[in-house]
LOTIVEX-22659 format. One record per residue (C-alpha): residue in one letter; y negated, z negated, x negated. Coordinates in steps of 0.02 Angstrom, whole numbers, plus 50000, padded with zeros to 5 digits. Layout:
BEGIN
AYZX;...
//
This chain:
BEGIN
M467405172253644;A467485193353675;R465955202753630;S464925211653739;K464705231053729;N462925228653681;E463445220353511;D464845231653467;A463485246453493;A462355237953372;W463865237553239;E464255255053262;S462415261053245;H462305252053070;R464075257053022;H463875271452901;E462365260952802;L463675246152790;K464935256152733;A463885264352596;M463185247752551;F464925238452526;L466085251652481;D464885264252384;Q463705253352294;G464825238652293;L463585225752358;T464365208152401;V464065202052586;E462905189252552;H461605204752491;I462225216352638;Q461655200552753;Q460065196952668;H459625216252679;M460015218552873;S459255201352922;Q457555208252826;K457565225952873;Y458425226853073;N458135207053101;F460255211353113;T460925193553078;K462775188653077;S463765176152990;K464705180252830;H466465177052948;Q465865189553065;Y465415204252933;H467115201252843;R468105202353014;Q467165218153083;F467395225752893;K469205220352918;N469355230453084;W468245246853012;D469705245952882;F468355243252723;K469045237752579;K468765237452400;N470575230852356;F472145239252370;T473615230252460;S475365230852394;D475715244852550;D474255255752503;W475085254552314;R476795259552382;F475735275152469;V474885279752306;A476625277952223;H477475289452355;R476265303152353;R476155303852162;E478095305052153;K478105318852309;R476675327352205;K477785328852037;R479365333852143;E478225347952213;G477845352752032;K475995344952028;D475095335551930;P475365316452003;G473525316552049;D471875307652040;V471835291252144;M470315289152240;L469715272952351;N468365275952435;G467615291852342;N467705281752177;L469085285852038;V470235272351999;P470595274051810;E472175279551772;P472885265451667;K472635254751828;V473605265051923;R474995265051811;K474975245751794;A474825243551997;I476185255652034;A477345245051895;R476685227651987;H476985233652175;V478505244652159;L480155241052090;P480535251151918;T482335255551982;S481335263752128;Q480555273952008;Y481935281151914;L483125284352054;G481945296952120;T481185287452268;V479995275352305;N480135266352453;C481125277952594;D481265296752677;A479725294052802;E478115295152714;P477035281352736;S475495283952832;T473935287252741;P472675270652730;E470705274452759;G469885276452608;I471225281852488;T471575299852412;V472725307152296;G472535322952238;T472385334852079;P470575339052017;S470135356352081;S469915360251886;E471635355051839;M472595364851991;Q472335382651907;G473645391951817;I475295379351848;E476795385151783;F478385383551783;N479285394051647;H480915385851619;S482245395051639;I484015386951742;S485625389951770;P486495385851955;P487455370451877;Q485915365651795;M484855366251957;N486305356752038;W485975341451913;L484265341551941;L484375335452128;D484935320852074;L483415319351937;P481635310451983;G480375324452033;A481965335352067;E480815344552190;S479575347152065;F480215364652039;P479175377652149;D480085394352121;L481835387352161;D482605385952319;L483785371252305;S484195370652484;N485725380952478;I486465370352338;I486135352752422;T487835346352462;P488295329852551;T489525318352471;A491235311452541;D490205297852629;G489055311252699;I487475305852602;C486355318052510;D486235318852331;Q484355317552325;L484385302952478;P483015291152396;I483395271652395;A482375258252481;I481995243952377;P481175230352477;E480085218452396;L479665200852419;H478075197052466;G477895176752477;P478505160652471;D479535162752666;A480345179852609;S481095181152788;H481895198052756;I483055190252633;Q484725184552703;V486245176952612;M487545188452599;E489285183652653;N490985188852653;L490595194352441;P491905198552346;E492445184752206;F491455189652010;S492415185151886;S491525190451733;N489805192651657;Q488795204751594;E489045202451409;G490725213051406;L490005225951514;I490425243651464;R491545243451329;G492325259651389;L490775268451344;Y490945264351160;T492805267751122;S493225278750970;R493935291051095;T492565302751096;P492575322251083;A491775331550960;L489845334850976;N490055355551004;P488935362151123;V489875365051281;H488605378751391;T488975371351573;E488115387151662;S489615399351584;N491165387251526;H491965379351668;D493525373651569;G491995365551440;L491165356351627;G493065349051666;S493265344251491;L491465334751493;N491785328751664;R493505321151585;D492465310851458;I491175304951582;L492755299651703;E493375289551552;G491755280451495;T491295277151690;S493085270951721;L492835258051592;L491035253451646;S491715235651681;A493315234551558;K493585215551585;I493905218551773;F495005233951774;S495935226351632;N497585237351624;S497495243451810;A497015262351872;P495105264251874;N494605258052053;I492805260652130;S492965245452230;K493115235852059;L491685243451972;S490595239452125;E491095219952128;Y490735220551969;L488805229451974;E488445218252137;P487715203352060;F486505212351967;T485855226752074;M484855222652246;E485825230552388;N485195246952404;V485105250252223;H486885245552222;H487335256752355;E486395271552235;L487385267752098;I489005266652176;R488495283452290;K488315289952115;A490005284852036;K491035290652174;T490715307252125;I491095303751943;F493025298252027;Q493085308352152;T492445327252097;D492825334651925;S492205353551988;S490375348851980;D489185341351837;N489495323651838;L488345321551700;P486865314451812;P487605301151912;F488155294951744;L486535295151669;S485875286651823;L487055272651791;C486635270351595;I484745271351630;Y484805256651751;L486035244751640;S484875250751493;S483155242351570;N483995227451618;N484725225451437;L486595228951500;L487015243151408;P487555239451241;P486975250751085;L488715256251061;A488855263851242;M487085272051226;N487775281251065;R489015286551185;L487745294251296;V486835302351171;M488465312751119;L488875318251308;L487005323851311;A487345333951143;K489105340251218;S488425344251369;N486955355151301;S485715342451420;H484075344051320;L483365352551454;R483785340151584;L483345326751466;E481575332551440;T481325334751636;L481805317251663;L480645311951535;K479385321451613;S479445314451799;Q479595295651722;S478895293051573;Q477485280051625;S478685268051683;T479265253051590;A481175255451639;M481065273951572;E480135266451416;I481475254851387;F482865266651412;M481945278551288;S481695265451152;D483555263351149;L484195283251183;L482985283451018;A483915271550912;S485605278750963;A485125296450918;A484395291950757;T486015281250736;L486865299550765;G486005309350669;N485505319850840;T483695328250782;D483415337150944;I483685320551055;T482495312650928;R481095325150920;I481175326951117;L480955306751135;I479705305350998;N478605319651089;H478695308651248;G478015293751183;A479665283351130;D479105270251038;L479655270350863;D479625253450783;A480615246850945;T482135235550880;R483765233850965;G485265223050954;R485595204150982;L486305196950816;M485785211750695;K483815219850744;A483795237550691;T482295249750698;P482825268250732;L482185272350563;S483095260350481;L484845266450582;A484415285150532;I484225277550348;K485785268250368;F486775282550424;G486005294850311;H485105308550428;F483825316750318;E483115326950465;C482815311350584;V482125299350461;R480845314650436;L480405314550616;L480055297750626;L479025296150468;E478035309650515;A477755302550702;G477205286650633;S478635276450604;D478095261550492;P479065262450304;N478695244750263;L479335237150441;A480625223850390;T482205219050497;E483255207950455;E482725203650298;K482735220750234;T481465235950241;P481835256250261;L481665257450076;H482985242050039;I484045249450163;A484015267750077;C484185261149913;S485655252249964;T486795263850062;H487585276749980;K487605286750148;C485815288450111;S485145302249994;I483925302149884;E482885313449964;I482835300350092;V482225287049975;E480995300949895;L480185302450092;L480035286150114;L479035282449940;K477985299349973;S477705288350166;G477185274950074;A478435262650064;H477935248449960;I479095250549791;N478605232549721;P478675216349858;P477605204949837;Q478025188049728;D478275176449866;S479365187749967;G481175181449978;R481885198749968;L482815208749831;T481765221249758;A482335239149797;L482685243349598;Q483905228049596;L484775235049753;A484745252149692;V485515245049524;N486855234349610;E487385249149688;C487595257849532;R486495272849610;I485815280149430;N484855294249532;V483975282349657;V483635271149505;R482755283049386;L481745288749560;L481095270749561;L480595270349403;Q479585288049412;W478645277649526;K478265263449415;A479615250949497;D479475235749375;P481065232249306;N480715215049264;T480225209949460;F481265201149532;T480865189549698;T482525179049706;S483685172649576;K485285178649690;L485895192549590;G484915191849442;T483675204649349;P483895222249359;L484455223549195;Q485695207949234;I486425217749366;A486575233049277;C487775224649154;R488865215449275;N489175232249383;S488915247249274;S490305252149169;N489275264349040;A487745260448976;E486685273949041;M485985262449183;S485375248549071;E484835260948952;L483505267549088;L482945250849116;I482435246048938;N481585262448900;A480685257549056;G480395240748983;A481595228149036;E481325213148963;I483195211648871;D483525191948861;T482695187249029;C483805179049153;S483455177049342;G484075159149349;H482865151049223;K481745151049387;Y482925137749470;D482805120049403;D483375104849490;G483355093649361;S485275095649345;S485515107249184;S486705103949060;H485385099748921;D483655096948886;P483005113548861;D481835107748727;D483405102148632;S484595112148525;D485815124648616;L487425122948507;E488345108848473;P489235108048312;D490815100948398;S491555098148212;N490255083848199;S490365075448349;D491535060648425;S492595070448506;D493225052848600;S491735050048660;D490985051048857;S489455048848814;D488935066348861;F489995065549032;D488725061249135;L489165056549316;G487735056949387;V487305073949300;L488775081049387;G488415075649549;A486855087349560;S486955099049691;D486705117849627;N487715129549708;S487075144849605;S487985156549520;L488355154749346;S487915172349295;T486265171849347;F485845158949195;Q486695171949077;S486015183248959;A485875202149007;I487155204148837;L488335190748886;I488525198149049;A488895215048988;A490275206848856;D491035196848998;N491255211349088;E491965221948929;N490475234148942;W490635236448741;E489545250448734;T488115241148811;V488345224348729;Q487955237848553;L486555243548652;L485765226048671;L486125222148507;E485105235748443;E483785232248533;G483525214748453;G484595205748610;D485015186348575;V486935185248503;N486625169548531;P485845168248709;S485285150548762;M486545139848856;S485215125748902;M484915129849073;F486505131249130;P486665117549271;I488325106849280;Q488815110149448;A488795127849422;L489765126049261;R491055115849367;N491225127349504;E491555142349361;F492705131249263;Q493755126749424;F494405144249427;N494745144849246;T496455150949187;L497515152149024;S497575169849030;S495765173549091;P494625159249039;V492885156149061;V491805163548944;L489765156948886;T489325168348714;P489685186748695;L490735180748549;Q491995171548664;A492055188048782;A492495196548643;V493985184448604;R494395184148762;A494585202648772;E495595202548590;N494385215648545;I494325210548367;T493085227248324;M491805217948437;T492285200848376;R491815204448184;M490215213548231;L489835199648344;L490005188848214;S488975200048078;A487655197848193;G487665179048175;A488605172948328;H488855155448310;V490815152948309;D490815134848402;A489495138648517;R489525131348685;P488445118448801;E488265103348725;S488905093648900;K490535100048822;Y490985110948963;G491895127148917;H492895131348760;T492695136248571;A493075153048531;L494455147048429;Q495205137848590;I495025154648691;A495875165748538;A497245153448547;M497415153948737;M497595170948730;G498985168848607;N498075179248478;Q498405173948286;R497795187648194;L496095180748286;V496415162348272;Q496475167348071;I494845177248077;L493845162248165;L494465148748044;R493945158947874;K492155159647987;G492345141647997;A492875137948177;D493285118748199;I495025118948236;N495085101348313;A493615105748434;P493845094448558;A494465101748736;G492965103948871;V492765090248988;F493395099049148;N494925110649131;G494765110748961;L496125112248791;T496015110448615;A496815126648510;L498415116248492;Q498595111748666;A498175130348740;A499415136848611;A500735124648671;F500755132148833;H501635149948750;S503175154148744;D503145160348550;T503035145648441;E502235155748284;L500485151248329;L500915133348362;T501735131048201;F500315140448132;L499145127348190;L499965112548138;K500045119347959;E498175119247975;K498045103048015;S497725102748193;N497885085348289;V499565084948355;N498975069848475;A497015075948503;P496495067448683;P496625079648830;S495385085948927;L494555069549038;E495115082649219;Y496565092449235;G497125089549041;K498595089448963;S499185085548772;A500085096248654;L501775090148701;E501435089048899;A500945105948908;A502465113748806;I503515101648935;S503035107649090;K503185125149031;G504925118948990;N504745125948802;I506175115848732;D505825122948551;A503965118548570;V504565101048612;R505645099248480;I504125107248355;L502745094948414;L503945079748414;D504395083448230;A502595081548213;C502385063848270;A501785069048461;S501805053948557;A502375053148714;N502195042048863;V503925045148975;E502895038849144;V501795052049118;V502805064349076;L503975062149188;K502625062849328;G501625076549266;C502675087049175;L504365088249195;G504575087449382;T503875102849374;I505305112149287;N506515118549411;D508185121949287;I508965106749284;E509715109249113;V508165111549021;R507475095549117;E508845085249048;E508785093248881;I506905089248862;F507145071548939;S508675070548800;L507495074848650;L506245063048705;M507545048348728;E508175053448544;A506435052648460;G506095035148549;A504825039048670;R503965024148729;F504285017148898;E502835010448971;S503635006449140;R505295009649177;A504965005449342;G503565018749318;S504835032049260;L505965030349405;H504705029249544;T504605046849456;A506225052849463;V506445047549642;F504875059049687;W505565073049601;K507315069849705;D508265071249523;I509915059349555;D510475062449382;M508825057649280;T508655043749414;R510585037249360;R510195039549187;L508515028249196;L509645014349319;K510855014149173;R509445011749040;G509034997249131;A507595001849263;D507384990549403;P507494997049571;N506744981949638;A505144981249501;G503684985849629;Y502824997349744;C502195013949657;Q500255013349629;T500285032549708;T501435031449856;N501345011849889;R503275012649918;T504625007249829;P505835018049759;L507135016849919;Q505765017950035;K505325033349944;A506975039149933;S507105035550121;S505645043750176;A506075060250076;G507895059650176;N508905059750014;E510285050250066;A511205051249890;L509735046249808;V509675029649962;R511535026549919;L511355027449736;L509885014349734;I510545002149874;S512285001949770;H511304995749605;G510404980749716;A508764989649793;D508174978649933;I508574987150096;N507284975250174;A505834976350055;P504284970450145;A502924985450170;Y501574986550056;Y500154979550158;N499114994550146;E499905009050216;G501655005450169;E503355005350265;T504944998650245;A506395009450205;L507065009650393;Q505125012650449;S505155028150317;A506575035950390;A506295032650548;L504445039850526;Q505185056150452;G506525057950588;H508075056350467;L509425050950601;K510835049150477;I509845038650356;V509175027650496;K511035025250551;F511585021150378;L510115007650348;L510405000150514;D512384998750457;S511784989150309;G510954976650371;A509154984150373;D507904974150489;A507414985250651;R506064971550693;A505234970450504;P503414968250490;M502414984850479;A500984985350347;A499344977050393;W498454993350393;P498915004350470;G500755001250477;V502055007650614;S503614996950661;A505265004750667;I505335009350849;G503395015350845;A503905026750697;A505315033350810;T504295036050960;S502935045950879;T504385057150844;C504695060650996;N506595060850958;E507645053451100;E509295052751011;L508245041450873;V507305031350991;Q509175028851074;T509795022750920;F508745010850909;L508725004351075;D510825005951096;R510664990950941;D509234981051013;P508714985251224;E507314972851198;I506514982951056;I505284988251159;S504704974951291;S504844960751145;D503534971251041;P501784970051115;L501254984451017;A502674996151031;K502584992451233;R500624997551229;D500715011051108;A502545021451128;L502115030651271;R500455036151203;A501385040851045;V502815052651153;L501595059351269;S500655066851133;H501965075051029;W502245091751078;K504235089451110;C503915077451260;N504815079951408;A505095068251573;S507005063851506;M505985053751373;V504745047151474;R505855041151589;L506955030951443;L505415022451380;L504795018351560;K506565009151589;H506464999051428;G504504992851477;V503325002951394;A501525000651470;V500895013651578;N499105009851579;T498235006351405;P497294988351396;P495444988551469;T494874984051317;F495655000851225;S494415012451339;W494035022951191;W496085027751206;K496365043651302;P497445037451452;C499065041251467;L498935050751640;Q497645060651570;I498695064751404;A500215070751532;V499115079351651;E498245091051481;K500145096051428;G500295103751612;N501975094251647;F502175089851834;E503665081751820;T502915069951679;V501355066551774;Q502395063051937;C503465049951834;L501875040451777;L501095042251932;T502535032952022;A502615019251876;G501115013551915;A499785025751800;D497915020651862;V497505040051938;N495615034451902;R495765027751739;R494135033451657;W494045037351448;K492585032051366;P492745041251187;E491925038951033;K491675055550998;N491095068851116;A492235075051274;A492095085151411;R493305078351526;V493665060351551;T494835058251682;A496595064051746;L495705073551883;Q494355083551758;A495885087551650;A496885094251779;V495545105851841;F495135113051690;S496895116251657;R496865126251810;N498345117651856;I498055116852045;D499785109352089;I499465093951979;V497655094052074;R498405093152221;M499595079552183;L498035067752098;I496975069452260;E498665064452371;W498475047252258;G497045043852264;A495885053652141;D494045053252131;V493575069952165;N491815064452127;A492115055251974;P490355056851873;A490375068851719;H490315062751547;T488575059651483;N488965068551312;A488585087151290;G489865097851384;G490255084451510;Q490645090451702;T491195084151862;A492835091751933;L491985103652045;Q490715108751900;I492185113751815;A493075122451931;V491585132851964;S491125134451785;Q492955143451773;N492575154951921;Y493915145252017;F493595148652204;Q495235141652271;M494975126352153;A493335123952207;Q493625124452378;L495075113652378;L493945100452280;V492655102052418;Q493865102152566;N494165084652484;G492565078952489;A491845083552317;D489915082352294;V489145099552262;N487775089452198;G488575079752075;A487545073251932;P487695084451783;S487935077951599;L485885077951522;Q486305088951383;Q486615105451430;G487505099251598;L487535111051750;T487745106951932;A488935117052021;L487695129252088;Q486825131651924;A488495136651844;A488945149851987;A487295156751993;A487305158451795;A489055165351791;G488385178651922;N489855171552058;M489035177052234;K490665170252342;L490345154052243;T488595152052256;Q488555159652453;C490005144052468;L489055130652384;L487175135352478;R488185132452641;Q488675117252585;K486955111652560;A487135112152384;D485105107752293;V484415125252260;N483105114352155;A484235103152059;P482955099951889;A483805106251729;A484635094751613;H483585088451477;F484285097351336;G484605115251338;G484865115151535;I484465126251676;T483925127151856;A484935138551971;L483695151651984;Q483375151351797;G485085152051765;A485185169151846;A483725174851796;I484305174151624;K486045183651647;G484955198351762;N485975192251930;I484675199152031;R485685197752182;I485875180652173;V484005178152126;T483815185552302;M484885171452386;L484145158652301;L482405162452334;A482885163652517;A483745146352500;G482025139352445;A482135139952263;D480565134352173;I480085149252061;G478935136851958;A480295125251934;A480105115451756;P481315121451623;A482255110051531;I481215096751406;E482135105651263;N482735122651239;G482115127051413;R481575143651494;S480665144651661;A481605160751768;I480115171851728;E480385168951536;G482195170051562;A482285185851623;A480865192251493;E481905184851342;N483445193651389;G482855209951459;R483055209751627;L481845220451704;D482315222351873;T482395203351889;L480775199251794;H479965211951912;L480515202852084;L480135186652004;L478305192051962;N478125196752148;Y478815181552215;H477515169252089;P476035164052180;D474515168952078;T473945151951995;E473355149051812;E475205141451780;F475725159751819;E474715166751690;I475155153551568;K477085157851598;K476845176751592;K475925174351438;R477405165251337;A478645176251425;S477845192451355;K477955184151179;L479715179351221;A480175197351265;L479365204651112;A480065190950992;N481785198151042;G481415216551042;H480875219451202;L479275228751179;A479145238451339;I479385222151448;G478175212151323;R476915225851344;F477445226551538;L476905208351552;M475325208951469;A474745221551575;Y475435215851736;R474025208251852;K474245199452039;S472775210552100;D471925224452005;W470315224152102;K469345206852115;
//
């Protein structure tokens, strides 16, 4: 009902008083009602007051349109060279921090740095809002920079380009090829509510086949020009060179799309499209066009615009930003950069850009750009990098840029901020590019020199010693670094490290003079109960008094202990120095009181085994300083250590390792052997339990027999038992080396020989047949005993030694004595498997049973063995000699003769069996079931072989009870042979047979496999034969329907074919990281597929899979595909959809965590203002900060839906 004129007049009579109370005094409507009723008897309802205030445009809060006006006006003032101005609402000053937050909330960041806010036309001024500069600040504004004409051209493209009143820019604004002037602002629409009616699903979009991870590879190629400044105002040749560099970088912005083709602006446009809004995309491509089409003007500004956008959305790799720093330096564009930062320093996008640019400037050591960025408030301690996080300070230190380090520290960079477990001081001490001046600068700036004991990092001193940086070590010690502090046993104490790495004693002497403990070992901190000996017991074992045959010290339980520690951390400094032949340091440590017999009681068994695994005769592992001196054959040091009291037979009580005498014998040094024997060394000390040798066994390995003879004269035990693992007796050692003289000497000394062991382990290693025959004759003449002639025959056959086999057969060896304990085969079966026709004929001629049954476990008959290895000639010979082609196979995992032949996919071999017995396949249930699968699985499979088997009755479908076997049709499909697949389908293969694998597998039907193989012809054929296009995805991780596979591969034609044949666009995905077709398309940034699926009624709100899943909106947000985000929101996507239960992220969280600023801003604006929104925002902020996106984290913390409630 309309109001009367009297009522309107009554309202108007009180307007000024009502305005003062409501806006100026801030009274509530309830208080105003009460006051007006009491004073004027003016009684109106609360609703009437609100309606009237709305008509009068009385408001306490800003709307989005208001903030866009404020942003536009402030931006315009900056372009005019003025202060952005204070914001007043009804005469009340709005605090500047709130203004910045609100503008960030209501105006997309892209608009801020592209030099525009909304559009060309200025918004109308809202009532009660003013933007202006206080009078006290309006005096004396000047612009004193001198700018040359080429630089002024560039300024047109910057935000705030109109901020220089003294410059006449009108005569140098040149339209581009498309008629758009460089300073054209961009209108970026904003979503206001769930209806989002202005967002339309875009049609006819190009196919997009790559993701943003490969973006801008060309920017960080190594073909970067030198950093000599080019003054663009006078050097046009330099400008052309710069533009060529820029063109090269821009043309490779999407290297994956351009591939080897020529640069193409349309392909760049196609690549950028998914993660740019339409108007932003238009502006970026407009700028890129100037780079592609122009070489006469300055192309750095449009290139810079591209880089800023990509940086603010985490699409610019660090090396690409490095390239930008180089270009800025080459073009001498410091003034340009300062202008840009002054105009946009408050925006989140520019904060991100500045952080990234500062990191690159620090990496390259560009002090000018570093100083500019610091002066404009760049975040000093922001980290960048996905896998390896780094701060600007750590990068400057890593590359040795002293001035950048100084600037950053003076500006307040934290000298103790650790990234990737390293503080700046750690990096400085471990990097040779870093000068000692940088280390000193860090120390003066408060870097902690001694870390807390609970730290897991190496100390700075350990790192400096490890890098042999003696000047840094000296400096650290002067600053009171503790030489005995170590927080991890990984490398050892500083003194242990010095003894290992330093080639002289100076480093060790420095540490000792500073108070380093000489005998401390970092490994003694480690204790898992697996040490080689009780620490309370004696360190040494008097081997001469022990029972060398006893196994009591060989504790298998202890050996199973899990210790992967390096043995070096348990070794004393003097042992490490001796092991590294640093004799000057050894002498120094002895003079300083170092223990010449360091403790071995704490050596872990597993560490000993790891060390002795690589023990060799020429370089045996040493566990005492004396052993190290002997291994180095340093007689002087050996005498010195013995004089200092070194125990001559010392080694751990676990019997791991060698004695000094055994090592001397390994080195073949008779003089050292004599010295040690005179000092009481035990000549018969037992071999170490793992890779050990007695002195005589070691001497037997040498071709010179003088030492061997000497040891025998000294009563060395010729038949001493070998090491329990990988050991050899003295005779076996001599035989393995083919040393006929040593074999003769040892046999004369009554060495016992087991012919079977000798043949198997020693003679077979001799390649010279004459030497082998001579040694065999010596053994026979010496009356060597046969523990098993059959075993010897097996060995001779194994080594394919026909002469030895013949001699053993003549001596009575039985060719049918039994099965080899190692191979589970008779000699004939072994010879057949090896393909040695001569041996096969020899054994058969001596009565070998050609049809000896297969051993029950992994055995084969002679015919089965030959067929399995594809020996066609031997197969034919065996068949001609009466071999049974249908002989039973082994119980497990046996194979019949025809099964063996088909497994080799040898058509001629299979045909040979079929020619002898045409029913051999059809009459054998196992061969009938398995033959086709075996052939299809072989790389040589072809349609001809498949037809041959089908002709003779093989089963084309495996029994249903074997559902865990991959179906034959699916195997053929995966091979991609169209003709083979066609043969199987014609023969009756089940086109919808579903595979149920015992292990994870993503594709479980033939059609799914064909789609994955991208073989569209086979897909069409399978569909024609009735393949189910909607076969469910496998439930395991990675399971997908056929359509989901096609979409995940960005294969539009394949997806279209499947949809046309009835594929369900909403097919259920796997519960583990599964994606619907729409989710996959959205996450991949494929706009064409996304649009197609939406038209086919794909469920835009399909829930995320339980583990690691995403909704379509979440997937697009995570990857920064903002254009697809708008498509999904327009289609009704739920912005508040729940994330995956495990490892899930909401859309807002995903965008924040991955640094997608514009996508995040869009989602924040669109999300309704609820309590849940605040929770999501806080969680998103934490995720952003944890991943190094500090500006986005701050932006989220400051973001409010409504600042003026």
